[in-house]
GUROMAR-185399 format. One line per 2 residues: number of its first residue (from 1); for each residue x, y, z of C-alpha. Coordinates in nm, 2 decimals. Example, Ala and Ser with C-alpha at 12.3 -4.5 7.8 and 13.67 -1.06 7.14 Angstrom:
2
1	1.23:-0.45:0.78 ~ 1.37:-0.11:0.71 .
! end
This chain:
287
1	11.62:6.73:9.67 ~ 11.72:6.70:10.04 .
3	11.94:6.99:10.14 ~ 12.29:6.89:10.24 .
5	12.31:7.14:10.53 ~ 12.14:7.46:10.64 .
7	12.31:7.78:10.75 ~ 12.11:8.05:10.94 .
9	12.28:8.39:10.97 ~ 12.17:8.58:11.28 .
11	12.14:8.44:11.63 ~ 11.85:8.66:11.74 .
13	11.50:8.54:11.83 ~ 11.41:8.44:11.48 .
15	11.74:8.31:11.36 ~ 11.81:8.08:11.65 .
17	11.47:7.92:11.64 ~ 11.47:7.88:11.26 .
19	11.81:7.70:11.30 ~ 11.68:7.48:11.58 .
21	11.37:7.37:11.39 ~ 11.60:7.28:11.10 .
23	11.83:7.09:11.33 ~ 11.54:6.90:11.50 .
25	11.41:6.81:11.15 ~ 11.73:6.62:11.09 .
27	11.94:6.87:10.89 ~ 12.30:6.95:10.98 .
29	12.26:7.31:11.07 ~ 12.49:7.60:11.13 .
31	12.39:7.91:11.33 ~ 12.62:8.20:11.25 .
33	12.67:8.53:11.43 ~ 12.95:8.78:11.45 .
35	13.05:8.73:11.82 ~ 13.07:8.43:12.05 .
37	12.87:8.61:12.31 ~ 12.57:8.63:12.08 .
39	12.60:8.26:12.01 ~ 12.62:8.18:12.38 .
41	12.31:8.38:12.44 ~ 12.13:8.20:12.15 .
43	12.23:7.86:12.30 ~ 12.11:7.97:12.65 .
45	11.77:8.10:12.51 ~ 11.72:7.78:12.31 .
47	11.80:7.57:12.61 ~ 11.53:7.76:12.82 .
49	11.27:7.76:12.54 ~ 11.31:7.39:12.46 .
51	11.30:7.29:12.83 ~ 10.97:7.46:12.86 .
53	10.84:7.28:12.56 ~ 10.95:6.94:12.70 .
55	10.79:7.03:13.03 ~ 10.46:7.11:12.85 .
57	10.49:6.79:12.65 ~ 10.50:6.97:12.32 .
59	10.82:6.79:12.22 ~ 11.03:6.50:12.35 .
61	11.36:6.54:12.53 ~ 11.50:6.30:12.26 .
63	11.40:6.54:11.98 ~ 11.56:6.83:12.16 .
65	11.88:6.64:12.22 ~ 11.89:6.55:11.86 .
67	11.84:6.91:11.76 ~ 12.14:7.03:11.97 .
69	12.34:6.74:11.83 ~ 12.27:6.86:11.47 .
71	12.33:7.23:11.55 ~ 12.67:7.40:11.53 .
73	12.71:7.75:11.67 ~ 12.99:7.93:11.48 .
75	13.14:8.27:11.39 ~ 13.30:8.12:11.08 .
77	13.03:8.23:10.84 ~ 13.22:8.15:10.52 .
79	13.30:7.79:10.61 ~ 12.94:7.73:10.71 .
81	12.80:7.88:10.39 ~ 13.04:7.68:10.17 .
83	12.92:7.36:10.34 ~ 12.55:7.44:10.30 .
85	12.30:7.41:10.02 ~ 12.05:7.65:10.17 .
87	12.12:7.98:10.35 ~ 11.86:8.18:10.55 .
89	11.94:8.54:10.65 ~ 11.78:8.66:10.97 .
91	11.97:8.97:11.06 ~ 11.87:9.33:11.14 .
93	11.60:9.48:10.92 ~ 11.83:9.72:10.74 .
95	11.83:9.72:10.36 ~ 12.19:9.83:10.31 .
97	12.33:9.58:10.57 ~ 12.13:9.30:10.41 .
99	12.25:9.40:10.06 ~ 12.61:9.39:10.17 .
101	12.55:9.05:10.32 ~ 12.39:8.91:10.01 .
103	12.67:9.05:9.79 ~ 12.92:8.86:10.01 .
105	12.72:8.54:10.02 ~ 12.68:8.55:9.64 .
107	13.06:8.53:9.61 ~ 13.11:8.27:9.88 .
109	12.82:8.02:9.82 ~ 12.82:7.76:9.55 .
111	12.61:7.86:9.25 ~ 12.33:7.61:9.34 .
113	12.31:7.72:9.70 ~ 11.98:7.90:9.78 .
115	12.00:8.24:9.95 ~ 11.68:8.32:10.13 .
117	11.58:8.62:10.35 ~ 11.34:8.58:10.65 .
119	11.24:8.94:10.61 ~ 10.87:9.03:10.53 .
121	10.94:9.40:10.49 ~ 11.23:9.38:10.24 .
123	11.15:9.18:9.93 ~ 11.42:8.97:9.77 .
125	11.44:9.17:9.45 ~ 11.60:9.45:9.65 .
127	11.87:9.20:9.77 ~ 11.92:9.02:9.44 .
129	11.99:9.33:9.23 ~ 12.35:9.32:9.10 .
131	12.42:8.97:9.21 ~ 12.58:8.71:8.99 .
133	12.31:8.46:9.07 ~ 11.99:8.65:9.14 .
135	11.78:8.34:9.04 ~ 11.86:8.17:9.37 .
137	11.74:8.45:9.59 ~ 11.39:8.45:9.76 .
139	11.21:8.53:10.08 ~ 11.12:8.25:10.32 .
141	10.93:8.42:10.60 ~ 10.89:8.23:10.93 .
143	10.66:8.35:11.21 ~ 10.75:8.42:11.57 .
145	10.78:8.20:11.78 ~ 10.92:7.97:11.51 .
147	10.93:7.68:11.75 ~ 10.55:7.68:11.77 .
149	10.42:7.87:11.46 ~ 10.38:7.64:11.16 .
151	10.32:7.90:10.88 ~ 10.59:8.00:10.63 .
153	10.54:8.25:10.35 ~ 10.75:8.17:10.04 .
155	10.80:8.46:9.80 ~ 10.99:8.50:9.48 .
157	11.03:8.79:9.24 ~ 11.07:8.81:8.86 .
159	11.44:8.72:8.92 ~ 11.37:8.40:9.12 .
161	11.39:8.06:8.94 ~ 11.11:7.81:8.99 .
163	11.36:7.56:9.12 ~ 11.45:7.80:9.40 .
165	11.08:7.83:9.51 ~ 11.04:7.45:9.48 .
167	11.33:7.39:9.71 ~ 11.21:7.65:9.96 .
169	10.87:7.49:9.97 ~ 11.03:7.14:10.01 .
171	11.25:7.26:10.29 ~ 10.96:7.43:10.47 .
173	10.76:7.11:10.46 ~ 11.06:6.90:10.57 .
175	11.09:7.13:10.87 ~ 10.73:7.05:10.97 .
177	10.59:7.39:10.85 ~ 10.29:7.48:10.63 .
179	10.42:7.69:10.34 ~ 10.20:7.93:10.14 .
181	10.32:8.10:9.82 ~ 10.29:8.47:9.75 .
183	10.27:8.48:9.37 ~ 10.41:8.84:9.34 .
185	10.63:9.05:9.55 ~ 10.45:9.30:9.78 .
187	10.55:9.47:10.10 ~ 10.44:9.27:10.41 .
189	10.33:8.96:10.21 ~ 9.99:8.81:10.32 .
191	9.97:8.79:10.70 ~ 10.14:9.12:10.79 .
193	9.95:9.32:10.53 ~ 9.61:9.19:10.67 .
195	9.74:9.25:11.02 ~ 9.86:9.60:10.94 .
197	9.53:9.69:10.79 ~ 9.35:9.58:11.12 .
199	9.61:9.77:11.33 ~ 9.58:10.08:11.11 .
201	9.21:10.09:11.13 ~ 9.22:10.03:11.51 .
203	9.46:10.33:11.55 ~ 9.23:10.54:11.33 .
205	8.92:10.46:11.53 ~ 9.10:10.54:11.85 .
207	9.27:10.86:11.73 ~ 8.95:11.00:11.58 .
209	8.76:10.93:11.91 ~ 8.52:10.66:11.78 .
211	8.61:10.41:12.05 ~ 8.85:10.34:12.34 .
213	9.16:10.12:12.32 ~ 9.00:9.88:12.56 .
215	8.67:9.85:12.37 ~ 8.84:9.81:12.03 .
217	9.05:9.52:12.17 ~ 8.73:9.36:12.32 .
219	8.55:9.40:11.99 ~ 8.82:9.23:11.79 .
221	8.86:8.95:12.04 ~ 8.49:8.88:12.08 .
223	8.37:8.97:11.74 ~ 8.64:8.82:11.52 .
225	8.76:8.55:11.76 ~ 9.12:8.68:11.77 .
227	9.33:8.57:12.07 ~ 9.40:8.93:12.15 .
229	9.31:9.28:12.04 ~ 9.53:9.49:11.81 .
231	9.65:9.72:12.09 ~ 9.74:9.43:12.31 .
233	9.92:9.27:12.02 ~ 10.12:9.59:11.94 .
235	10.23:9.61:12.30 ~ 10.34:9.25:12.28 .
237	10.54:9.29:11.96 ~ 10.68:9.63:12.06 .
239	10.56:9.97:11.96 ~ 10.90:10.06:11.82 .
241	10.88:9.76:11.59 ~ 10.53:9.85:11.49 .
243	10.63:10.21:11.42 ~ 10.93:10.10:11.21 .
245	10.70:9.88:11.00 ~ 10.46:10.16:10.95 .
247	10.74:10.40:10.84 ~ 10.87:10.14:10.59 .
249	10.52:10.08:10.46 ~ 10.45:10.45:10.42 .
251	10.75:10.48:10.19 ~ 10.63:10.21:9.95 .
253	10.53:10.37:9.62 ~ 10.17:10.33:9.51 .
255	10.08:10.13:9.82 ~ 9.76:10.22:10.00 .
257	9.84:10.01:10.31 ~ 9.97:10.29:10.54 .
259	9.86:10.63:10.42 ~ 10.04:10.80:10.71 .
261	10.23:10.70:11.02 ~ 10.03:10.70:11.34 .
263	10.09:11.00:11.55 ~ 9.99:10.80:11.86 .
265	10.25:10.54:11.79 ~ 10.52:10.80:11.72 .
267	10.44:10.98:12.05 ~ 10.45:10.67:12.26 .
269	10.78:10.56:12.11 ~ 10.94:10.90:12.17 .
271	10.83:10.88:12.53 ~ 11.00:10.54:12.56 .
273	10.68:10.35:12.61 ~ 10.74:10.05:12.39 .
275	10.49:9.80:12.53 ~ 10.54:9.50:12.75 .
277	10.92:9.52:12.73 ~ 10.93:9.86:12.90 .
279	10.63:9.81:13.12 ~ 10.41:10.07:12.95 .
281	10.26:10.11:12.60 ~ 9.90:10.14:12.52 .
283	9.85:9.96:12.85 ~ 10.03:9.99:13.19 .
285	10.20:9.66:13.28 ~ 10.36:9.79:13.60 .
287	10.04:9.77:13.81 .
! end
């Protein structure tokens, strides 16, 4: 089925780009946030991002104009949700805040409306517990930057109906994405688990004195063909975000992925060295 309208909740980097891709794909789309200033910033950032894409001939000006035509910026969450058949949550990575949101959405949305989370660290079973319609809850994980990255991970739990997954896959394809299905719930899904394993081993090699940060990055780039090494990548993403993911992973029961949180990461974050956004991380960007 073609979704009647899409609501994306959260006007941050991920949310605004998910909403714009949906809008450019021809869907009537609502981008929801709690204050007008957040929505104004989302509009401004989208205007800048899409202008660069047009300049680089990655998309036509007509497609961008159509996207903005189909996109409504609103603080009226409840009305947007009632008018939509598919809702995607892209708010802060906090379990209790997400649970509260999904409990409210479960009461507001029509029973057939899909409720999806963009999170890759909080599986949907933790959000569906106690809801009237847990069968319509799943994870639909997009990758940053959503305007350019084509992959989407679609994940359901034992609570998720097959129709929910089918519609998530269909929507992903309609948005020009390449969806993959994670057959069972697991922290981090596919991509982030593999990436975290590489990052964890890179940190271990450095912390135990086996190789320098620079040489580990060179080895991964040249030996595995990655566009950047793990330390450069962590600096780009933000060391605070990497630390938060490690801390969440370390709390997962019976999961071998992160045996312990990196002391190096913890120390750098405590010093305020968060990577590119602060000018210093594993590398110094103020030179």
